[in-house]
Each structure stands twice: as C-alpha cells, then as structure tokens.
C-alpha positions in Angstrom: 36.5 17.8 70.1 34.2 20.7 71.1 32.0 20.1 68.0 31.7 16.4 68.8 30.9 17.2 72.5 28.2 19.6 71.4 26.6 17.1 69.0 26.7 14.4 71.7 25.0 16.8 74.1 22.3 17.7 71.7 21.7 14.0 70.9 21.4 13.2 74.6 18.9 16.0 75.1 16.8 14.8 72.1 16.9 11.2 73.3 15.9 12.3 76.8 12.9 14.2 75.4 11.9 11.3 73.2 12.0 8.8 76.1 10.0 11.1 78.3 7.3 11.5 75.6 7.1 7.8 75.2 7.0 7.1 78.9 4.4 9.7 79.8 1.3 7.8 78.5 2.4 4.5 80.1 2.9 6.2 83.5 -0.2 8.3 83.4 -2.7 5.7 82.2 -4.0 3.2 84.7 -6.5 0.4 84.8 -9.2 0.3 87.5 -10.0 -3.3 88.2 -13.6 -3.9 89.0 -15.2 -6.7 91.0 -17.1 -8.0 88.0 -13.8 -8.7 86.2 -13.9 -5.7 83.9 -11.3 -2.9 83.8 -11.6 0.7 83.0 -8.6 2.5 81.5 -8.2 6.1 82.7 -5.7 8.9 82.8 -6.2 9.9 86.4 -8.9 9.6 89.1 -10.5 11.6 91.9 -12.3 10.3 95.0 -15.7 12.1 95.6 -17.2 10.7 98.7 -18.1 7.0 98.1 -17.6 7.5 94.4 -14.4 7.5 92.3 -14.4 9.6 89.2 -12.2 8.1 86.4 -11.1 10.6 83.8 -10.9 8.8 80.5 -9.0 11.6 78.7 -6.1 13.7 79.8 -8.0 16.9 79.2 -10.8 15.9 81.7 -13.4 16.2 78.9 -14.7 12.7 79.5 -15.2 10.8 82.7 -17.2 8.1 84.4 -18.2 7.8 88.1 -17.9 4.3 89.7 -18.7 3.3 93.2 -15.4 3.0 95.1 -16.5 -0.2 96.6 -16.7 -1.8 93.1 -13.0 -1.1 92.5 -10.7 -3.8 93.8 -7.4 -2.2 92.7 -5.4 -0.4 90.1 -2.7 -1.5 87.7 -0.4 0.4 85.3 -1.6 0.3 81.7 1.5 -0.6 79.7 -0.4 -1.2 76.5 0.4 2.3 75.3 4.1 2.2 76.0 4.6 1.7 72.3 2.2 3.0 69.6 0.2 0.3 67.8 0.2 0.3 64.0 -3.3 1.9 64.0 -2.1 4.6 66.3 1.1 5.3 64.4 -0.9 6.1 61.3 -3.6 8.0 63.1 -1.8 11.4 62.5 -1.8 10.9 58.7 -5.4 10.7 57.6 -6.2 9.9 54.0 -7.6 12.7 51.8 -11.1 11.1 51.7 -11.3 10.9 55.5 -10.0 14.4 56.0 -12.8 15.7 53.7 -15.6 13.7 55.2 -14.7 14.2 58.8 -15.5 17.5 60.3 -14.2 19.0 63.5 -14.0 16.5 66.4 -17.0 16.5 68.7 -16.1 17.2 72.3 -16.6 14.1 74.4 -19.5 14.3 76.9 -19.4 13.0 80.5 -20.9 9.5 80.6 -23.6 10.7 83.1 -24.7 13.3 80.6 -24.7 10.8 77.7 -26.9 8.4 79.7 -29.3 11.2 80.8 -29.7 12.4 77.2 -30.3 8.9 75.8 -32.7 8.0 78.6 -34.7 11.2 78.0 -34.9 10.6 74.3 -36.3 7.0 74.7 -38.2 7.6 77.9 -36.1 5.3 80.1 -35.0 5.6 83.7 -31.3 6.6 83.7 -30.7 4.3 86.6 -31.9 1.4 84.5 -29.6 2.3 81.7 -26.7 2.5 84.1 -27.6 -0.9 85.6 -27.5 -2.4 82.1 -24.2 -0.8 81.3 -22.7 -2.1 84.6 -23.8 -5.6 83.8 -22.8 -5.5 80.2 -19.4 -3.9 80.2 -18.6 -2.6 83.7 -18.5 0.9 82.2 -15.7 0.0 79.9 -16.3 1.7 76.5 -13.7 -0.5 74.8 -15.1 -3.8 76.1 -15.5 -6.7 73.5 -17.2 -9.9 74.4 -16.1 -13.3 73.0 -19.2 -13.3 70.8 -18.3 -9.9 69.3 -20.5 -7.5 71.3 -18.9 -4.1 71.7 -18.9 -1.0 73.8 -20.7 0.1 76.9 -24.0 -1.6 76.2 -22.3 -4.5 74.3 -24.0 -4.1 70.9 -23.6 -6.9 68.4 -22.6 -5.6 64.9 -26.0 -6.5 63.5 -27.9 -4.8 66.3 -25.6 -1.7 66.1 -26.3 -1.5 62.4 -30.1 -1.7 62.9 -29.9 1.0 65.6 -27.8 3.3 63.3 -24.6 3.0 65.4 -21.6 3.4 63.1 -19.0 3.3 65.9 -19.9 1.0 68.8 -16.8 2.2 70.8 -18.1 5.7 70.8 -19.9 6.1 74.2 -22.5 8.5 72.9 -23.4 6.4 69.9 -23.3 3.2 71.8 -25.5 4.3 74.7 -28.0 6.0 72.3 -28.3 2.8 70.2 -28.5 0.6 73.2 -31.1 2.7 74.9 -33.2 2.7 71.7 -32.9 -1.1 71.5 -33.9 -1.5 75.1 -36.9 0.7 74.6 -38.0 -1.3 71.5 -37.8 -4.5 73.5 -39.8 -3.0 76.4 -42.5 -2.0 73.9 -42.4 -5.5 72.3 -43.0 -7.2 75.6 -45.6 -4.8 76.9 -43.0 -3.2 79.3 -42.2 -6.5 81.0 -38.7 -5.6 82.2 -37.7 -9.1 82.9 -38.6 -10.3 79.4 -37.0 -7.2 77.8 -33.7 -7.8 79.7 -33.7 -11.5 78.8 -34.2 -10.6 75.1 -31.4 -8.0 75.3 -29.1 -10.8 76.5 -30.2 -13.9 74.7 -32.2 -12.4 71.8 -35.9 -12.0 71.2 -36.1 -15.3 69.4 -35.1 -17.2 72.5 -37.6 -15.3 74.7 -40.4 -16.1 72.3 -39.2 -19.7 71.9 -39.4 -20.3 75.6 -42.3 -17.9 76.2 -40.3 -16.1 78.8 -36.8 -16.0 80.2 -34.8 -18.8 78.5 -33.5 -21.5 80.8 -29.9 -20.4 80.4 -27.8 -19.8 83.5 -26.1 -16.8 82.0 -29.3 -15.1 81.0 -31.1 -15.7 84.3 -28.0 -14.5 86.2 -27.9 -11.4 83.9 -31.5 -10.5 84.5 -31.3 -11.0 88.2 -28.1 -8.9 88.5 -29.7 -6.0 86.7 -33.0 -6.1 88.5 -31.1 -6.4 91.9 -28.9 -3.4 91.0 -31.8 -1.3 89.8 -33.9 -2.1 92.8 -31.1 -1.3 95.2 -30.8 2.1 93.7 -34.5 2.7 94.0 -34.6 1.6 97.6 -31.7 3.8 98.5 -33.4 6.8 96.8 -36.6 6.1 98.8 -34.7 6.0 102.0 -32.9 9.2 101.2 -36.3 10.9 100.4 -37.8 9.7 103.7 -34.7 11.0 105.7 -35.4 14.4 104.3 -38.8 14.4 105.9 -37.6 15.0 109.5 -40.3 14.1 112.0 -41.3 16.7 114.6 -39.9 14.6 117.5 -36.3 15.0 116.2 -36.8 18.7 116.3 -37.6 18.6 120.0 -41.2 19.6 119.5 -43.8 18.0 121.9 -46.5 15.9 120.5 -49.2 18.4 121.5 -47.5 21.2 119.6 -47.4 18.9 116.6 -51.2 18.2 116.9 -52.1 21.8 117.4 -50.0 22.9 114.5 -51.7 20.3 112.3 -55.1 21.4 113.5 -54.5 25.0 112.4 -54.2 23.8 108.8 -57.7 24.0 107.3 -58.9 20.9 105.4 -59.8 21.3 101.7 -63.5 21.4 101.2 -64.8 18.4 99.3 -67.3 19.1 96.6 
C-alpha cells in the first residue's frame, strides 16, 4: 500500500507540473485589441505615460509602443493553450536546418528596427510608423485576405524582390518595406500621395489612372497615413514651440526684454 501511495503521489506531482507548464503560456499571453480592428499578441505590458509598451517576448527582448488611446481592450490569448503541429516539432530541427542556421539573432525593439531601416533608406521614421499602423496595426503576424504579410504587409512577390525571406520577421519585413517605399518615392519624384497609393494598389494602377486610383480602399488608406503623419509633425512643432518660453512667462518686463535684445550686436553684412 505504501508503494502504491508513493507512486500515486509522484504521478500527481508530475501531472500538476505538466498542467502548470501548459497553462502558463495561455495565462500570460494576451491580445491587445486596437481601434482599427487589429490585435497584438504580447506576454505582458507596461503603461508609460500616454503610451503602453507591449512586450512581445517573455524575456523583454522585443517590444512595441502603442498609444494607449488606440487600445480598446485586452483578451486572453488561448491559441497557445495547446501546441500546434508546427510548434510541437520546432524543438526537433532537421540536420540540414541545424547546419545552416547559426545562433539565433537577438530580437530588436521595433522602434530600433524602424529607426535603422529609415536611416538606411533615408526615410522619416514617423512616416514608416504611420505606414505600419495603417498596414498591420503593429501586428508582426498579420496576414491580409490577399496574402500580404507582416508589419508592412508585403506580398510574397514584393518580399522576394526586396530580399525578404521571412515576412513575419519584424526586422526583415520593415527593412524590405522601407526599401520598397523608398523606391516608390523615387519612382514618383517623391510625391508621397502617389507613392502611398502605389504601395496599396500597385504601381500599375497609379500609372493607369495617372494618380491615385478611384478605389475607396486606396483613397482611405492614403488619407489615413497622411493624416497620421501630419498629426505627428504638428504635435512635434507644438512641442518645439513650447520649449521656447517667451520672456513674459518668466516675469520679465517688456523693457528688459528689449534692452537685453539691444545688447546683442548684429552680424555685420558684407
């Protein structure tokens, strides 16, 4: 009886550990539901002022910052409660893959990925972020009904042309998407509206209609990105102006301001 009891106790402990291991991912992972209908899966989150930082991995090595106002709520992600067939075989790589694949690259924060890609292709990071927001809602696993994938929603053909082998990899996707956007800007003499229309509907359509195609989706897409981008720039201009505090707010009389300005010698013109 003692041996049977010990075996049952060991089995109970083993089962308890197994259940806990299976339950942890489902309990930890959540979906942040965005206003645009997209969702971002994350392990945990942190509120930073008006921004919510969503940590995409448990070790905090990858995260994305989303305006808190854009998040309508959170839901438990139960998709990882049981491993999918692909995940169940992920721990047993084939010999060919184990030889070709080197050590895993550490995931970079999305902000750093965008900054690097923008610098490489001479783009404004705010513009790239506006495109990502419109395309995928910052969801690196997003797939459109037409087959576009990843953060910047690259079609398989476009991804292949841009040298993107894994469209779900944020760094590869943003690098390829930024390169494609730069090529479109150069193609249309840096006409942002035409470049965005071509990004959405394809260059053939833009050339066919000699401008933005008369498609409701494309026109709404272009307007959404331009509005988001302009909003950021206006906010940055206001912040810059607020840093320049006028003398009146410092309690200085007008005469003192004039006299102080008069003491600064003007540059001689030659």
